[in-house]
N, C-alpha and C positions, 0 to 999 in steps of 0.2 A: 501494499499500501504507500502510495505518494504522503509524505508528510511536509507541512508547510513549514516554512526554514526562516530565517531572519540574517540577510547577510552584516557581518560587522557594518559594512560600508555605509546601507541602509540605514542602518540604529544610527550613525552616527551625524550620519547627514537632519534624521529626524531631531537629536537632540539639539544641532544647531538650531538648527529651524525653532525651536522653542525658548531658545537661552539667548536666541535675537528676538523673538518677540515679548518674553522677561523686560527685556532690556529697554525696548522701542515703550513699554511699559511702566517703565521706573523711570524714563525720562522724560516722557509725554502724557504723563497723566491725566492733564485736560482733555487732550484729545483723545483717550483712550473711554473718558467718559464721557465725551460729542459722540463718538463713533457707538455706544450703548444704547445711550438713548435714541438715537438717529433707530437702530434696528430695534430695540424694542418699538417705537412708536412705529415701524412700518410693520412688524406683526402685527401690535393689535390693528392696524388697518386695515392690514389681508386677513383678519382671520372674521373681524365681525361682521355679525348675521345680519347683515344690510336683507331688510325684505321680510325677514321673520316678522311677523303681528306684533309679538310683544314689543321685542327690540325697537318698532320703528315708534309704537305710541311710549314706550320709555323715552327716548330722542326728543320728540315731540315736548312733552310732561316739561323734561327738564329746561326748554326754549321756552315753553310757555311760563315755569317760573321765573327765571330769567330774568324775560322781559316783563311780566308782573315785580319782578321788584326795581329793576331798572324805575319805570315809571313812578312807583313811590315811595321806593325809600333812598336811591342815591342822591340829586338832586338836592329836596327837602331834609333828610337826614343825615346822610352820612357825610356827603362836601362840606354842611355846617358844621360836624361834628370834627372833620381831620381838619378845618379851622382854629376850633378851640384847642385843639389837641397839640397845633401849632405855636397857637397862643401863649399856654399851661410853660412847654417849653422854652420858648422864649422867655416872656414876660414875668413868669412868676417867680418869685422871690427863693430862689434855690437853700436859703438859709433856711426857709420857715420850710421845707420839704425834708433838708438834710432832719432838722429840728427833732421834727414829728412824727417822718415816716422811712426817714433814711436807714438802712441795714445795721449801725448802731446805735439809733435812737430805741428809746426803753419799751417796748415789748408790748407791755398794755396798752401804753398809748400809742405808738404806730396800732398794734390792728385793732383798736379800737378807733381810733379819730377815721381809717381805712374802712371802715362797716360800715360805717352807720353817713360817712357825708355821699356816698351817691343819694341820699335823702331828698338833694337840695335840687337835681337835675331830673329832668322828665326821658330817659334814655333809656332804646332795646339792646337785646346784648347785640346786636352790631356796630349801634351807635357808639357804646362803651367802651366797645376796642381802641379806636385811638387814641381817649381821654388815660385809658391804663398805659397805653404806647407812650401817653409823655407824661405821666409821674415817675412813671420808673424811669425815662430816661433820664428827666430830672436830678433825681437822685433817688428815688425812692426804693426800699429793700423789697425785694420780688416778693416776700411774705405778704406785706403789706399791699401791695400791686394787686396781687394778684384775688387778695380777701375785697380791695374796691371792686375789680374785675366782675366778681361772683355777686357780690351784693348789689350796684347800682340799679342794675334793670329791677330788679325784686324788690328793693324798699325805696324806689319812688316814691312822692307823698302821692301824686298821679293812683298808680295801681295800687297803695293801700287803701285809698281811700277806695275805689272803683271794686277794689276785692270783699273789701267790709260792705258796702253796700249792696252788692249783690248778692255776696255768699256768708255775709253775717261781720256781725260783730268779731266772733270768736275766732274769724278764719282771717277774718285780716290781720288781727292781732299775733292771730300762729304764723302767717305771715311772717309776720315784718319779724319776729322771733327767729323762727327757721332760717329765713332766709342771713340773719348777723351769725347766728350758731353757726349755721355751715358754712357762711364764708371765711369765719377762726379757724375752723376747723382745716376747712383747706388750702388756705393759705399757710397753715402749720405748716400740714403734709407737706405745699411744693418747698417750702423755706428746708422741712428737713431733707427732703431729698436731691436738694440744690445747697444743700449747706456748703460745700468744698466749695464751689463758684462764689458763693456770699461770701465767705471767708476771706476769700482775694478778693474780692469787690471791700467789702470792709475796709479790709488793709489797705488796699491803694486811694482809699477815700480817708484815712487817717491823717494826712496831712491840711486836710480842710478846716478851717477854722471859722466858725461863724461867727460873724461881723455884722454890724450896720448898711444895711442896702443904702444903694444911696443911687439909687433908681428914681421912679416917677413915684406921686404920693399915692400913698394909699385908695384911697378915695376914686382917684383916678381909673386903675388899675381894676379896683372891684366894680366899678360902673362899667367898664369896656368889658370883663365876663357877664357881669349879669344884662348887660345889654345883647350878648352872642348867644345866651342863653335862652333870653327873651325869643328872639328870634326862631330858635331852633323849637322853642315849646309852642309857640303862636303856628308857627307855620306846621307845625304836624297834630294843631289836635283835632281830638277825635268828633264828627259828628255827635249829635247830642240825638238823645233818645226820648220818648214820652213820660219815663219815670225820672228822669236827669232834672236840677235844679234848674229855677231860672239863669243862675247865674251863669251854670253851666251852658244855658240856650243863646246864651248874650254874648258871652267871651266867643262861642263857634259863628253865633250869627258879623261879629266883629273881626276876627280871627286876620283876615289879610288885612285891614288897615292898622290893627295891632302889632303884627309883622312888620307893615311899611313905617310903622314911628320910631320901633324899634331900631331896626336899620338907619335912619334917616339921624334917628339920636346918634349913634355909635358913625357916623362920619360925620358929625357936629363935632361928637368928641375928636375923633382925630383930628380933625382941621384948627377949632377954636385951643381945646391944652393938648397934643400933641403934636401942634403944627408940623403936621401933615401938609403937600400941596394940595390947596384946593379941587384946581380946576381938574383932575380924575374925579374927584368922588362928587362935584356939581357935575359932571354931563354925565355918569351914572343914576344922579336923583330923578334928571330931565327924561332921563332914555324910562326907569322905571315907572316913573309917573309918567310917562305917553304910551307907554303896553297896556299898565292897569286902565287906560282910559278906553283905544280901543281895542282889548282883547280881555273886556272885564270876566269874560267866561270862563278863561286859562289864565288864570294869576303865576302860575309855574313857569311860563315865559317871565315875568317881570322879575320874579324872585331871580331865574337866575340869572339873568340879566344886571340884577344887583348883584350874587357872586362872582361873576366876570368882572364885572366894574371894580372890585373889591379885591381881586387880584392884578387889576390891571394897575390900580390906586398904590396897592404894594409894592408892586414889581419898580414902580417907579420911586420911590421913599428909599432912598438914601440909606443905611444903618439898621434899625431895628424891622420897616417895613419887608425888606431884603431877605431879611434872618429869618422872617415870620413865615413869609412865603416859601421857602427851602423847606422847612420845619414842617409846613404842609404838606410840601408836595413829598418831603420822605415818607411821611407816613401813608400816602395817597398811593405810591408805589407799593410799599409792606402790604399794607393790609387790606386794598380794593382786589388784586388778580385774586388774592386766598379767599376775599369773600367771595367775589362772583362766581368762582370755581367752586365751594360749597353750596353756592344757591343753586349751580347748576346739577351736581351732583347730589344734591336733596330732592329734586323734583325727578330724577330719572329714578330715584329708590323710591320716593312716596307721593309722588305725584305733587302738579300745583296747587291752589286753592283756588275753589269754585267761589262764585257770586253768592 
């Protein structure tokens, strides 16, 4: 019977080729990562079961959810949150963040402040992500930042009031207590998992000395953030139902004038108190007013024009305006692709919402 044999020459050639591939992978790791990614995407597309009813319906559901999210949340909710997060990274006192939320801060105070600070914001789980990034980049410890990330959407005043009104006071209180408790537990768990990284981060920040801030007056900074939060809250004020109070109905009826008033006040603050150049902001006010009058049924167009105008005004303001815009763009690049990809994946797996 004939037997298969491998000659020493062929074995050596195979070993040499394998060694060359290993050397190339060692010398050009980035290129091999690109090659692996391209091959993986090609195989995914090649074996994609296009034409199967279940697969085609899942893709349509994913696109439908992505379409709904882009129309309902990105411009009105997510983009303003990016601006607020960028402002936190630039204008919030690092002294205050390091003192109350930093890795070396007193744990009881840090986790206590982080777990309840979201109560003044009316944000969803997507909107809170840029805000979490802002305070973490400013110097907050990972544990307190995660506690804020978890509790923020759950304990804002509007959510607690609605829960108590619809499901009862007991469940409203249980929601608030449960959200704070779980936020503390999850924050401590995340701190323990990444304790080595946090110890290194705290050691790197030991040279930071708390001192007196030389920035803008506290009242100006507080007003600046309050007006941004007001724009975010009023623009996303939910429709009133028959059981809601007269105040809720009144705010919903006037949500867009209130949003415009908050935006106009923000422009005034930037011009008269912060000494920003007024022509870009004045032009923005005019454009927003014209769109509001000519196309009143689509206020999101005027709102989008206001965001674009604020972006241009910040870009032309040398110094803090450019830095604010840079931080905002950094958060958008980091978070927006993940959110959109996650929404598409969620639609594929669970379907899109139906009216």
